[in-house]
N, C-alpha and C positions, 0 to 999 in steps of 0.2 A: 782490821776491825778496831784494834787498840788505837791506832793512829786516828781513825775516823771519829771515834768516841772522844778522844782527847781534844782534837781540833774543834769539833762541833759543840762539845759540852763545856770546855774550859777556855781554850785559846781564843776562839772566835768571839764569845761574849766579852772577853777582856779587851780585845782589839776594838770592838764596837764601842765599848765604854770609853776607851781612850780617844776615839775619833769623833763620836757623835754626842756624847753627854756634855752638858754645860760645864761639868766639873772635869771633863777629860782634858789631858794636857795638849792634845793636838787641836782640840776645839779652841783653846785659849791662846794659841800662838798668834802673833801679829805678823803678817796677815793671817787670818783664820784658815784652818785646813778646809779645803773644798774637795768634795768627792762626789762625782756624778754617779748617781744611782748605786752607790756602794762599791763601785768597781775597784777602787784602790785598796780598800780593806780586804775585800774578797780575794783579789788576785795576788796581793802581796802575801797574805797569810797562806793561801793555797800553794803558791810557788815555793815558799819556805817549807811548808809541810811536805810537799812532793820531794824537795831536795833532801830533807831529813830521811824520808822513807826510802829514797833511792840509795842514799849512802848506807843506811842501816841494812838494806836488803843485799847490797853488793851486786856485782855482775853475775849474770847467769852462768853457772858452771858448764863449761864446755862450749859455750856459745861462740867464742872467738878462737877456739882450737881448730887449726886447719884440718885435723883428722875427723872432727865431728860437725863442722860447720854446715855440711849438707843435710844433717839430720834436723835442722831447725827450719821449719816453714815460716816465712816472714809474716804472712797474714792470710786472712780469709776475705777475699774480695767482696762477696755479698755483705758480710758483716761490716766491713769498713765503709762501704757505700751507704748501708742503712744507718749507721751511726753518724756519718757525715750529713746525710739529709735531715735526720732528726735534730741534730745540733744546729744546722743552718736554719731550719724552720723556727726553732726555739729562739735563736738569736734575733730573727726578725720580730717576733712577738715581744721579746724582752726589750730590745733596743727601741722599738716604737713606743712601748708603754712607759719606758723610763723617762722619756721627755715630756710626760704629761698625757700622752696618748691622743688619738684623734678626737676623742670626746671631750677634751679639755678646752674647747673653744677654738677660735681662729689661730691663736699662737700655738696651741697644742697640736693642731693638725699640721701646721707648717713644720714644727719640730719633728713630729712623727714622720713626715714625708722626707725630711733631711736625713733622719736616722735610717729609714728604709733605703734611701739612695746610697748612703755611705756603707751600709751593710752589704748591699748588692754589689757595689763597685769593689769593696775590699775582698769579698769572696771570689769575685771574678778575677781580680788581680792575683790572688793567691793561687787560683787554679792555673793561670797562665805561667806564673813563676814556677810552680810545681811541675807543669808540663815541660818547661824549658830545662829545668834542672834534672829531671828524672833520667834522661839518657846519659848525661854526664855521670851521675851517681851510679847508674847501673854499670857503666864501663869501668869505673873505679872499683866497684865491688867484684866484678868479674875478673879484673886483673889481679886481685889479691888472692883469689881461690885457686 
C-alpha cells in the first residue's frame, strides 16, 4: 500500500512532468522524447517500482527449501485464466484506442486495425512459446525436488 501510494502520488506525477511537460528535460532533448500512449513512462516506472518492492520484500521464507517446497501451491488455474482473459481484453481496448481509435477517421481505423492485429499475434505467439517451454520447465522443476 505504501509503495502504491508513493508511486501514484509522488513518483508517477514527477515522471510525467519530466516526459511530457514543455519544461520537462526529456521533452527538451534533441531529438525530442517520443512515447506512444504513455507506455515508456508507465512501464519504466512500474518495472522499477516492482524491482524495489521485490528486493524490499525478499524471497518467500521456505519457498525454496527442499523440505517445504511441496507446501507451496504454484497457482489457482481458474484465477490465472480469468486474469489472463481480463488483461487480454483490456489490452485490445487500450491498444486500439491509443492509436486514435476506430472513430478517429480513416487513419484512426487503420491504426486501430493494426494495433488489434499486433495484439492478437503477440498474444498467440506468447501462448505458443509458453506451451513449448512449459514441458521443459516442468521437467527441470521435477528434477530439482
